[in-house]
Each structure stands twice: as C-alpha cells, then as structure tokens.
C-alpha positions in Angstrom: 86.4 -51.6 44.5 88.0 -48.7 42.7 91.1 -47.1 44.0 91.1 -43.4 44.8 93.7 -41.2 43.1 97.1 -41.4 44.8 97.2 -37.7 45.1 93.9 -37.8 47.1 95.6 -39.9 49.8 98.9 -37.9 49.9 97.1 -34.6 49.9 94.8 -35.7 52.8 97.8 -36.9 54.9 99.7 -33.7 54.2 96.7 -31.7 55.2 96.1 -33.4 58.6 98.0 -32.4 61.7 97.5 -32.8 65.4 94.8 -30.1 65.9 95.3 -28.2 69.0 92.4 -25.8 68.7 89.0 -26.9 67.5 86.0 -24.9 66.4 83.4 -25.9 69.1 80.2 -24.9 67.2 81.1 -26.9 64.1 80.0 -30.5 64.4 80.8 -33.6 62.4 77.7 -34.6 60.3 76.1 -37.8 61.4 76.8 -39.7 58.1 80.5 -38.7 58.3 80.8 -39.7 61.9 79.1 -43.0 61.1 81.9 -43.7 58.5 84.5 -42.9 61.2 82.9 -45.3 63.6 83.0 -48.0 60.9 86.7 -47.2 60.4 87.2 -48.1 64.1 85.1 -51.3 63.9 87.0 -52.3 60.7 90.4 -51.7 62.1 92.8 -54.7 61.8 94.2 -56.5 64.8 96.4 -59.5 65.6 94.4 -62.6 64.6 91.4 -60.3 64.3 90.8 -60.5 68.1 89.7 -56.8 68.4 90.8 -56.5 72.1 89.4 -53.0 72.5 86.6 -50.6 73.3 86.1 -47.2 71.7 84.3 -45.0 74.1 82.6 -42.0 72.3 82.1 -39.4 75.0 79.4 -36.8 74.2 78.2 -35.9 77.7 79.5 -32.3 78.5 80.0 -33.0 82.2 82.1 -36.1 81.5 84.1 -34.2 79.0 84.8 -31.6 81.6 86.2 -34.2 83.9 88.3 -35.8 81.1 89.7 -32.4 80.3 90.8 -32.0 83.9 92.4 -35.4 83.7 94.2 -34.3 80.5 96.3 -31.7 82.2 93.7 -29.1 81.3 93.9 -29.5 77.6 90.8 -28.2 75.8 90.5 -30.7 73.0 88.1 -33.0 74.9 85.8 -30.0 75.4 86.0 -28.2 72.1 86.1 -31.0 69.6 83.0 -32.4 68.0 83.5 -36.0 69.0 85.9 -37.4 71.6 86.9 -41.0 71.6 88.8 -42.9 74.4 90.8 -45.9 73.1 90.8 -48.7 75.7 92.5 -52.0 75.7 91.3 -55.3 77.1 93.2 -56.3 80.2 94.2 -59.9 80.9 92.7 -61.3 77.7 91.7 -64.8 78.4 90.1 -67.9 76.8 86.6 -66.6 77.5 87.4 -63.6 75.3 88.7 -66.0 72.7 85.6 -68.1 72.9 83.5 -65.0 72.2 85.6 -64.2 69.2 85.4 -67.8 67.8 81.7 -67.9 68.2 81.4 -64.6 66.3 83.6 -65.8 63.6 81.5 -69.0 63.1 78.4 -66.9 63.0 79.7 -64.4 60.4 81.3 -67.0 58.2 78.6 -69.6 58.5 80.9 -72.4 59.6 80.9 -74.7 62.6 83.0 -74.2 65.7 84.6 -77.6 65.2 85.9 -76.6 61.7 88.0 -73.8 63.3 89.6 -75.9 66.0 93.0 -75.8 64.5 93.0 -72.1 64.1 91.7 -71.7 67.7 94.5 -73.9 69.0 97.1 -71.7 67.3 95.6 -68.5 68.9 95.3 -70.3 72.3 99.0 -71.1 72.2 99.9 -67.5 71.4 97.7 -66.2 74.2 99.1 -68.6 76.8 102.7 -67.9 75.7 102.1 -64.2 76.0 100.6 -64.6 79.4 103.4 -66.7 80.8 106.0 -64.4 79.3 104.4 -61.3 80.8 103.6 -59.4 77.7 99.9 -60.2 77.1 98.6 -56.8 78.0 101.3 -55.1 76.0 100.5 -57.2 73.0 96.8 -56.3 73.2 97.5 -52.7 73.8 99.6 -52.4 70.6 96.5 -53.4 68.6 94.6 -50.3 69.9 97.2 -48.0 68.3 96.5 -49.7 64.9 92.9 -48.6 65.3 93.9 -45.1 66.3 96.1 -44.8 63.1 93.2 -46.0 60.9 90.8 -43.6 62.6 93.1 -40.6 61.9 93.8 -41.6 58.3 90.1 -42.1 57.6 89.3 -38.8 59.1 91.9 -37.0 57.0 90.3 -38.5 53.8 87.0 -37.2 55.0 88.5 -33.7 55.7 87.9 -34.1 59.5 90.6 -32.9 61.9 91.9 -35.1 64.7 94.3 -34.9 67.6 95.7 -38.1 69.1 96.2 -37.7 72.8 98.5 -39.5 75.3 98.8 -36.4 77.5 96.3 -37.7 80.0 96.0 -39.7 83.2 94.8 -43.2 82.3 93.8 -44.2 85.9 91.6 -41.1 86.2 90.1 -41.8 82.7 89.4 -45.3 83.8 87.7 -44.2 87.0 85.6 -41.5 85.2 84.4 -44.0 82.5 84.0 -47.1 84.7 86.4 -49.1 82.5 87.9 -51.4 85.2 84.5 -53.0 85.8 84.4 -53.8 82.1 87.9 -55.2 82.1 89.4 -52.4 80.0 92.0 -49.7 80.5 92.6 -46.3 78.8 95.6 -46.1 76.5 95.0 -42.9 74.6 92.3 -40.7 73.2 91.4 -39.1 69.9 89.6 -35.7 69.4 87.8 -35.2 66.1 86.2 -32.2 64.6 87.2 -29.1 62.7 90.1 -26.8 63.2 89.6 -23.3 64.5 90.4 -20.5 62.1 93.1 -19.2 64.4 94.8 -22.4 65.3 98.4 -21.4 64.6 99.6 -25.0 64.1 97.4 -25.4 61.0 99.7 -23.2 58.9 103.0 -24.6 60.1 104.9 -26.7 57.6 104.8 -30.4 58.3 108.2 -31.5 59.5 109.3 -35.0 58.3 112.6 -36.6 57.6 113.4 -37.1 53.9 112.0 -40.3 52.5 115.5 -41.8 52.1 116.2 -41.2 55.8 113.3 -43.4 56.9 112.5 -45.8 54.1 115.0 -48.6 53.4 114.8 -50.7 50.3 116.6 -54.1 50.5 
C-alpha cells in the first residue's frame, strides 16, 4: 500500500465543512458511494465488535418524516445519501457469539482456539453491564465510524454534514430500530454543496496547534 501525499490529506480536511445546503439534483456516483459504504464497514471498534447499524435512507417519504424529526432541517431531504447511525442496545453474549463465529469464519480458525480472547471480551461486557455503562461504551464506537465516514468522504471530494440535531426516539420509530435492538445516535448527510451555501466560503476556525496538541 502506497501512502497518499500528506498535502492531499490536509487539503481534503481543510476543504470539508458541515454542509448546511446541498445541491439536490447532484448525486454521488455509485462507485464513490460504494467506497463510502466500505469505509463504514471497515471502521474500527473496540475489540472489533461492530455494535452498529448504518441505515441508508433513500425513500423520499421516509426522508420527509426524518426531516420533520430533525427540527425541520433540510439536509435529510436535499443530500444525495442520508445515513442514520444506530448503536446496539444491551449488547449481550449472543451478539458476542455471532462476532466470534464470524471471526473464526474469516480467519479460518476454530472457535476453540479463540476461547481465551472470547473470555477477555466476555469479562469486559459483563463488567460494563454491571457498572451501567454498556450502552454508552457501544455508542461511543458509532462515533468512530462517523468520523471515518466523513474523512473518507472528504478525500473523495464528497460533502457531509454530521447531525445530532434530531429526535432519536422519533427516528427509531420511523425506521423500526427498536425491533432490531438498535437506537439512533446521530445521522450523516452526504452529497455536494450548493453553490450558494454561505458556510462553504467561511474560514475554518480552529485553535492553534499548540493549544490543542501536547507533546510529553
């Protein structure tokens, strides 16, 4: 694997911003969107557990309802692709069993050979459950995926807008997530900025490097 030029990365991250106004007729090409879906699938998570669902909403009527549940914001309507990021609720040992079986399948090893690793994860899950932070732990993994999605989109010159300005319970109801054991945390709109989005030309405001990066 060859690295991309460092300037390619920094230019892409400087270029991106939370797009408020999308160009509705302009759609993300299928090949580009396929790469962004892979970026979601390949996102890292604690122990690799992947306690998430990424709901890609294309149905116009559903998007209308999600827009209403987003305090009337238009990103769900005007973007090319709209993704709802949902976290697994009450992650349990059945979920872990599914993960371990998939690991054995992909790596071509026996379940028995992974027993020690499984025991470590089991202990972490049980401890998180008894301590009351299991759902919080799983939810934090979803935001890692959101960050990777936005970074990958920037490298592909696709605009995004992360959204927490929404009503999770209404999203859950609209998408039927409780029946699947998941709950909405946030959403991500993706597409291309409108030519008259005033936020596109505003300078990016960040603290100086030395104010946020500490070398020890």
